[in-house]
N, C-alpha and C positions, 0 to 999 in steps of 0.2 A: 401652645397652639398643640404641640404634642406631649405626649405621655415620655418623660426621662426613662431611659433603660435602667433598670433596677436591678436586672441579674448581670452573672460574669460572662460574658461571650464566650460561645464553644469554639469561638477562631483565635483561639490565644493567642498572641503576638508579642506579647512581652519577654523581654529577654531574660532569657537565662532558664525561664521556665521550661519544660518535657514534654510533652505532646505525646499522642498514642497513636497519632497515625502516623507511616511513612513517609518523609520527603524525599523528591525525587530531582537532579538537578536536569537544567532545561537539556543537556547533551541524552540523560537518559528518557525523558519525553519526547526527543524530538525521535530516537531510536524505536518506541514504542509506536511511533506514528509511524515511520516509515517501514518500518517489520510489518504492521499492519498492513497499507497500501500495497509493499511488497506481496504479502500474501494472496490478498485479494486479486490481484495482477495473475498471480500464478493461478488462482482457482480459476478464471477467466480463460487460462490460455490452457490451463486444460478440458475444460468445457471444448474449446476452439478444436483443441489435439482429437477429442471425441467426434466432433461432427465433421472433422477434414483433417486427419492426421499429416505430420509434414516435419518434415527433418530439422527446418527452421525453429517450428515452435517447440520439437523435444528438447533441442540446444538451448533456448529462450527460457523452459523451464526446470531444467541442469539447473543454468544460471541464477535464476530467482532464487528455486532453492539454496542454493549455498548460501546467497548473500541475507535470505531470510534464518536461516541456520546460524551465519554469524552474529548479526544482529540481537537473536535470543541466545545469546548463549551457549551453540551446539545444539540446541533443542531442533530437531525437524519440523518444520509446519506438516499441517495434515492435508492430505492429496486428495483429490475428488478421484472417483474411480468407478469404471463404466461408461454407458453413454449417456448420455441424459438430453431431456426430451425440451428442454428451454429455449430460449431467444435465437432465432436465424441467426447464420453466419457474421450481419453487415451489424447486428445491436449488439454482437460479443466484442465484435472490432471497436467500435462506437465506446465501449464500457471500458472496453482492455487500454483507448485510448485515453480517455480519461482519468484511468486511474495509473497510467505509465506518468501522466502529466504532476498528479497530484504527489507522485512518489516525488519525479523531480526537483518538484519544489521544495519537498522535506528537504530532499539529499544537497541541496544545494545550501541552504541554509543550516545544515548540520555541517558542511563543508564534509562528505562523503561523496568521494571522486567515483569509486569505484558504482557504486549505487545509482550515481548520476548517470551515469553514462550509459548503463545497462538501463534507465529509465529513459532517457533521450533514444536513443536505438529501439526501444520497445515501441515509441510514439511513430517512430518514423516505421515500421514495419506496421502498425495498426493503421497508419494514415494511408501509404501508399495501397491497402488494401482497401478501405473506406472510395480511393481515388475512382479508378472506373467506374464504380457503382453512381457516384454523384455526378460524373461527365452524362452516363449515361440516360440519368432520370429527367437533366435538364432539358 
């Protein structure tokens, strides 16, 4: 019914064969994912800092920068500079809450306590920032 495969697979999995592409461990993949989520959270935090400066956001940005740098082997993340004309603060807090949740899931599966604590704290901060607006809209 089907034509048999006549060519060698490009995804060779035979033992002893060498491949031309690098393989990463599960831990390395999780590091990359976690760094990406935390870097995205840092970008949103920088946007919030530009629209409504606060000492808490400055501290969060510093801590996020430290974690991203640690996960990326010392390379500093790219930072947003200057004011943005993006979404309002409610949308930014919602996005930050979602990103912190994603980071928390990856940090937990990676067993990275420092990143998990930071992500959970950020979820709480952004959830608290959303509460008064949600109650007022009902």
